N, C-alpha and C positions, 0 to 999 in steps of 0.2 A: 142688615144686621144679622141675618141668618148665618152668614159665612164669616162672622167676626171671630178671629182666633183668640181674642183676649180672655174669654171665659175658660178656654182650654188651657191657656198658659197659667191662669189663676189656679186651675185644678192641679196642674203639674207642680206648681209651687206649694200648694197646700199639702200635697202628699209627699213632698220632699224628694221627688224624682231628680236624678242626675241626668241632664239632657243638654243638647245643643239644638236649638230650634232655628232653622235657616228659613227666612221669608224673603221672597222676591217681590218687592212692592215699590210703589212710588208714594205710598201713604205713610211715610216714616213718622209723621206726627202722631199717628195712632198709638205708637209704641214708646213715645218719649219717656213716660214715667217708668216703664219697664227696664230700659237700659240702665237707669240709675240703681235699680233694685237687683237685677240679675246679671248685669254686665255681659260677659262673653257667652253666656248661655243663650242669648238672643243675638242672632246675626242678621242684620238687615242688608239686603243687596238690591241694587237697581235691576230692572229688567235687562235681560240679555237675549241674543238671538236664540230661536227655538233649538237648533242643533246643539249649541253650547249648553243650553239649559238641560236638555235631555241627558247629555254627558254628565253634567254636575249632579243631577238627580239620581243617576245610576250609581253614584258613590255613596248614597245615603243608606242608613240601616233600613229605614222604611219611610214611606211618604204619607202625608195626611191630606185627606180630602174633607173639607168642611161642607157637609151636606146642606143643600138648599131645599130639601124635601120636594124636589120636582121629580116625579116618577115617569114623566112623559119623555123627557130628553136626557141623554147622557152628555154631560159637559165634555167638550173636546179635550180638556186638560186631563180627564180620566183616561182617555185613550193614550195620550202622551205619557201619562204615569205608567200605564200598562207596558208601553214600549221599553221602559227602563228596567223591567222585570223585577222591580222592587215591590215588596208587600205594601198594600195600601190600607191604611186605617181610615175608615169612614167615621167622621165625628159630627154629631149634632151638637153644636156649641151650647145649646140650652137644654140638652138632655144627655149628659155625659154618661157613656157606658164605661164605668170604672173597671169592670172585669176585662173588657177588651183591651183597654189601655194597659192594665197590669200585665196581660199576656204579651202584648207587643213589647213592652219594656223588658220582659223576661226572654225575649227572642223567640216567642211562640206565636207564629203568624197564622195559625189555623183559623183564627177569627177574622182574617182579612175579608172584609165585606165586598171588596171589589175584585172579583175573579173574572177577568176579562181576557179573551183571546185576541191579542192585537191583530192577528191574521184576519179576523173577521172584518177589520176596518182597512185592510190593505186595498189600495185602489184597484188592483187586479181582481180581487175577490168581489168587491162591490160592482165593478163593471161587468163581471161574469154573471152576477145575479140579474142585472138589468138586461143582459143579452138573453138569458133564459126566460125572463119575463116577456120580452118582446117576441121570442120564438113561440110562446104559448098563445099569443093573440092572433 
């Protein structure tokens, strides 16, 4: 339930934002009631291969990560999001940051919570770190 986008969609609707929210999911039934209410503002798509997905995501104004409040691990999708070079809005579905959302909708991405250097996760970089670690022992 932590990563449920419905409270976020409800927030957007209550504030009257003009948006198009694209969700890649197999759980279309979660959004059945919304399609009737907001029509084309909600676009549900089935999963596609990763390379295609990254290309599609790179066309978006910004991306949304629904936080699961796990500070130990970084979800791999965040790294994929960073590869698209699009700003990432981190959303806690049950503690909505209205100011950050307002800024993103105004095209001001300074509040982007996810500032990740994709190069840190490049296999060559990671392998190099392992080699340095092995050399120290």
